[in-house]
C-alpha positions in Angstrom: -42.9 2.2 -63.0 -39.2 3.1 -63.2 -37.4 6.4 -63.6 -34.0 7.5 -64.7 -31.6 8.2 -61.8 -28.8 10.7 -62.4 -25.9 10.5 -60.0 -22.8 12.5 -59.7 -19.5 10.8 -58.8 -17.8 14.0 -57.6 -18.3 13.0 -54.0 -17.1 9.5 -54.7 -13.9 10.8 -56.3 -13.2 13.0 -53.3 -14.0 10.2 -50.9 -11.6 7.9 -52.7 -8.9 10.5 -52.7 -9.3 11.0 -48.9 -9.4 7.3 -48.4 -6.1 6.8 -50.3 -4.6 9.7 -48.3 -5.6 8.2 -45.0 -4.1 4.8 -46.0 -0.8 6.5 -47.2 -0.5 8.6 -44.0 -1.4 5.5 -41.9 1.4 3.5 -43.6 3.9 6.2 -42.9 2.9 6.4 -39.2 2.7 2.7 -38.8 6.0 1.7 -40.4 7.7 4.8 -39.1 6.6 4.0 -35.6 8.1 0.5 -35.8 11.3 1.9 -37.3 11.6 4.6 -34.6 11.0 1.9 -31.9 13.6 -0.4 -33.4 16.2 2.5 -33.3 15.3 3.7 -29.8 14.7 0.4 -28.0 16.1 -3.1 -27.7 14.2 -6.1 -26.1 15.7 -8.2 -23.3 14.5 -11.2 -21.5 15.1 -11.0 -17.7 17.4 -13.9 -16.7 17.0 -13.9 -12.9 14.6 -12.8 -10.2 17.0 -10.2 -8.7 14.7 -7.4 -9.7 11.5 -8.8 -8.3 8.9 -7.5 -8.0 9.6 -4.7 -10.5 10.5 -7.2 -13.2 10.3 -10.9 -12.8 12.4 -13.7 -14.3 11.3 -14.4 -17.8 9.7 -11.0 -18.4 10.4 -9.4 -21.7 11.4 -5.7 -21.2 12.1 -2.8 -23.6 15.3 -0.9 -22.9 16.0 2.5 -24.5 19.4 2.6 -26.0 21.2 5.3 -24.1 24.7 6.5 -23.3 26.0 5.9 -19.8 26.2 9.6 -19.3 22.4 9.8 -19.4 21.9 7.5 -16.5 20.2 8.9 -13.3 19.6 7.5 -9.8 16.6 5.3 -9.8 17.0 4.1 -13.4 16.8 0.3 -14.0 19.6 -0.2 -16.5 21.0 -3.0 -18.6 24.8 -3.3 -18.3 27.6 -5.7 -19.0 30.8 -5.7 -16.9 33.6 -8.3 -17.1 34.0 -8.3 -13.3 30.3 -9.2 -13.0 30.3 -12.1 -15.4 30.5 -10.3 -18.7 26.8 -11.0 -19.5 23.9 -8.5 -19.8 22.4 -7.8 -16.3 19.5 -5.6 -14.9 20.0 -3.6 -11.8 18.8 -0.3 -10.3 21.1 2.7 -10.0 21.1 4.0 -6.5 24.3 6.0 -6.6 26.4 8.0 -9.0 29.9 9.4 -8.9 30.7 11.2 -5.7 27.8 9.7 -3.7 28.1 8.2 -0.3 25.8 5.1 -0.1 24.9 3.5 3.2 22.4 1.2 4.8 20.6 1.3 6.9 19.4 4.4 8.8 17.2 4.3 11.9 14.1 3.7 9.7 15.8 0.9 7.8 16.2 3.0 4.7 19.0 3.2 2.2 20.7 6.6 2.4 22.4 8.6 -0.4 24.6 11.4 0.9 22.8 11.1 4.3 19.3 11.4 2.9 16.9 8.4 3.4 15.4 7.1 0.2 11.9 5.8 0.1 11.8 2.7 -2.1 8.2 1.6 -2.6 9.2 -0.9 -5.2 10.8 -3.2 -2.6 8.8 -6.2 -1.6 8.2 -7.0 2.0 10.5 -9.9 3.1 10.9 -11.5 6.6 14.6 -11.8 6.0 15.1 -8.0 5.7 12.6 -7.2 8.4 11.5 -4.1 6.6 15.0 -2.8 6.0 16.4 -1.9 2.6 19.2 -4.5 3.0 19.6 -7.5 5.2 23.3 -6.5 5.8 24.7 -3.1 6.6 27.1 -1.5 4.2 28.7 1.8 3.2 30.4 2.8 0.0 31.9 5.9 -1.7 31.1 5.8 -5.5 34.1 6.9 -7.6 33.5 9.5 -10.3 32.2 8.2 -13.6 30.8 5.1 -11.8 27.4 3.7 -10.8 26.4 1.9 -7.6 23.8 -0.8 -8.5 21.3 -2.8 -6.4 18.7 -5.4 -7.3 15.1 -4.7 -6.0 15.1 -8.2 -4.5 17.6 -7.4 -1.8 17.9 -10.9 -0.3 19.4 -12.7 -3.2 20.6 -10.1 -5.7 24.2 -10.3 -6.6 24.9 -6.6 -6.9 27.3 -3.9 -5.8 27.2 -5.1 -2.2 28.9 -8.3 -3.3 31.7 -6.4 -4.9 32.4 -3.9 -2.1 35.9 -5.1 -1.6 36.8 -4.5 -5.3 38.9 -1.4 -6.2 35.8 0.5 -7.3 33.9 -0.4 -4.1 31.2 -2.3 -6.0 30.6 0.3 -8.6 30.7 -0.1 -12.4 31.7 2.3 -15.1 29.0 4.3 -16.8 30.4 3.0 -20.1 29.1 -0.5 -19.3 25.5 0.6 -19.6 23.7 -0.2 -22.8 20.1 0.6 -22.0 17.5 1.9 -19.6 14.4 -0.2 -19.0 11.3 1.8 -19.9 8.6 -0.9 -20.0 7.7 -4.5 -19.6 6.5 -5.7 -23.0 5.5 -9.2 -21.8 3.4 -10.0 -19.9 1.2 -7.2 -21.2 0.1 -6.4 -17.7 3.6 -5.1 -16.9 3.3 -1.7 -18.4 5.6 1.3 -18.2 8.1 1.6 -15.4 7.6 4.7 -13.3 10.6 6.8 -12.3 11.0 6.5 -8.5 10.2 9.7 -6.6 12.5 8.9 -3.8 15.6 10.1 -5.8 13.9 13.2 -7.3 15.0 15.6 -4.6 18.7 14.7 -5.0 20.9 16.8 -7.4 20.3 15.8 -11.0 16.8 14.4 -10.2 15.5 11.5 -12.0 15.5 10.7 -15.8 12.7 11.7 -18.1 10.6 9.0 -19.7 11.7 7.8 -23.1 9.7 8.2 -26.3 7.9 4.8 -25.9 4.4 6.3 -25.6 5.0 8.5 -28.7 6.2 5.4 -30.6 3.1 3.4 -29.6 0.9 6.3 -30.4 2.3 6.6 -33.9 1.8 2.8 -34.5 -1.8 2.8 -33.2 -2.7 6.0 -35.1 -1.3 4.5 -38.3 -3.2 1.3 -37.8 -6.5 3.2 -37.3 -5.9 5.3 -40.5 -5.1 2.2 -42.5 -8.1 0.3 -41.4 -10.4 3.3 -41.7 -9.2 4.2 -45.2 -9.4 0.7 -46.4 -12.9 0.2 -45.1 -14.2 3.4 -46.7 -14.4 2.0 -50.2 -16.6 -1.0 -49.5 -18.8 1.1 -47.1 -19.2 3.9 -49.7 -20.1 1.5 -52.5 -22.7 -0.2 -50.4 -24.2 3.1 -49.4 -24.2 4.2 -53.0 -26.1 1.1 -54.1 -28.7 1.8 -51.4 -29.2 5.3 -52.7 -29.6 4.1 -56.3 -32.1 1.4 -55.3 -34.1 4.0 -53.3 -34.2 6.3 -56.4 -35.8 3.7 -58.6 -39.6 3.5 -58.2 
């Protein structure tokens, strides 16, 4: 025996409206996140192993587009200087204008204005014997300039190689085009932490870029799009089950 089933589609209309809203908001977040990331960041492929182990040759990194005036000690920056080959290079900033850089102190550490700097990102190497540099050096960084070192201190062609230049190995802030925030590939690379060794110096270390917010917007958008899109088929299937259950 069968009976007549009366249903109301008011809930269905509301569900469809919410589903459409979720997809629309998701699209805004998803596409907006990608657009925001494209404006803020530029990808680079690391050409050498001079920044090992922080970033390795062939790694794909994301560098936030910044002005040279925003650079702090400890930042890993992308720069291009004609005296260094006029090609994009990655190095770590260890000194800024007015700093006195020296290596090494009695503990084998790099010093900035007489203060020893802990550099946990350096890899143990028998050639350096636990020191921050295999060779001793001192330099006074001119105003408006940056003193740069590679994290692989045994083979990095960095400011130490250019100490006899007029700027004592430093490069102008204006040569900087980006600050590395994360390793995009391989995926195990992750976000680069700001080194705490420079935090106590005047100016401290730089703040993280908006990369996590960008990724959060993209992921949230993807979840809303998938959830909103899946609602329709799921709701229809559940509706059919209710109708079948009401027929006896």
